[in-house]
N, C-alpha and C positions, 0 to 999 in steps of 0.2 A: 623470032616472031613474038615470043612471050614478052620480051622487053618492049617492043613497039606497041603491043596491045596495052601493056601496063601504062606506058607514057600517054597514049591516047585516052585511056580511061581517066587518068589523073588530070589531064587537060580539060576533059569534059566536066569533071566534078568541080574543078576550080572555076570554070566559066559559069556554071550554073550557080555556084555560091556567090559569085560577083553579081549575077542578075538578081538574086534574092536580097542582097544588101542594097536595095534601091534607096535613094535619098528619102528622108523624111523632112517635111517642112510645113510651116504655117504660112498661108497666103492671105493677104489682106490688102484691099485696094486703098492706098493712102496710108496716112499715119495718125489720123485724128479720128477719135471715136465719139459719136454723139452720145449725150448723156441718156441713160436708160438703164433698166435693171437687167437687160439681156444683151450680151455681146454676141454678135454674129460674125464668124470668121469665114471668109469666102471659100477657102480651100484648106483642108488639112490632109496632107499626104503622109501616111505612116507605113513603115516597112513591116509592121506587125500590129496586132490589136494593141491599143494604148489608151491614154487619157490626156485630155487637154485641160489644164488648170489655169485659172485666172487669179493672180495675186495682186495685192496693193503694191505699188512701186513708186510712191511719192518721194522717197528719199534716195532714189536710184539704187535701192536694195530691195530684194524680194521680201515682202512683208506677209501680212495675213492672207490666208486662202479665202477668196471671195466666192468661188464657184468652180464646178468641174463638169465635164461631159466625157463619156466614153467615145472612142473613135475606132473604126474597123481598119484592118489592114487594107492598104490601097488608098484611093482618093475619096475623100469625104467632102461633099459640097455643103455650103451654108450651115456650118456647125454652130449651133446655138448653145450658149452657156448662160444659164440663169444665175444671176448674182444676188437675187432677193431684193436688193436696193440699188439705187443708182450710185455708182462711185463718184466721189467728188475730186479724186486725185488720179494721177496716172496709174496705169496697170501694166502688168506683163503677162503674156500668155506663154505657158510652158507645156511643151509636148513631151510626154514620157512614153517610151515603148520598152517593154521587158525590163522595167525598173531603171532604165537609163534615160536621162534627159537628152533628147536628140535635136531639139530646136527651141528657141525662145523668140518672142516678138514683143517689143515695147509698143504700147498704145497710149497716146496722149489723149486726155479727156478734153473735149471741147468745152470751154468755159463761157 
């Protein structure tokens, strides 16, 4: 009986751990960003509290940090990141949770 109970307990713990490791992602309708000093991401889903950062991406490499915003665990709607000035080149959004990059999303700037 002890062995069955231990296996059942282990299975329950494993399943609850899998549920906790929910996907984290950045949701944005389309791939073109209107020029402006604020980037609004439709949905940011994070498995834990984290941060969304917007970087310059004009050479297809992550460049200078332009702005950031904190996100809560779970679904975050209409996440606004103030950049201070309007970017003139493409940018990349980077979602970090617990110090780990969990998703990125490239955004082309409408010219």
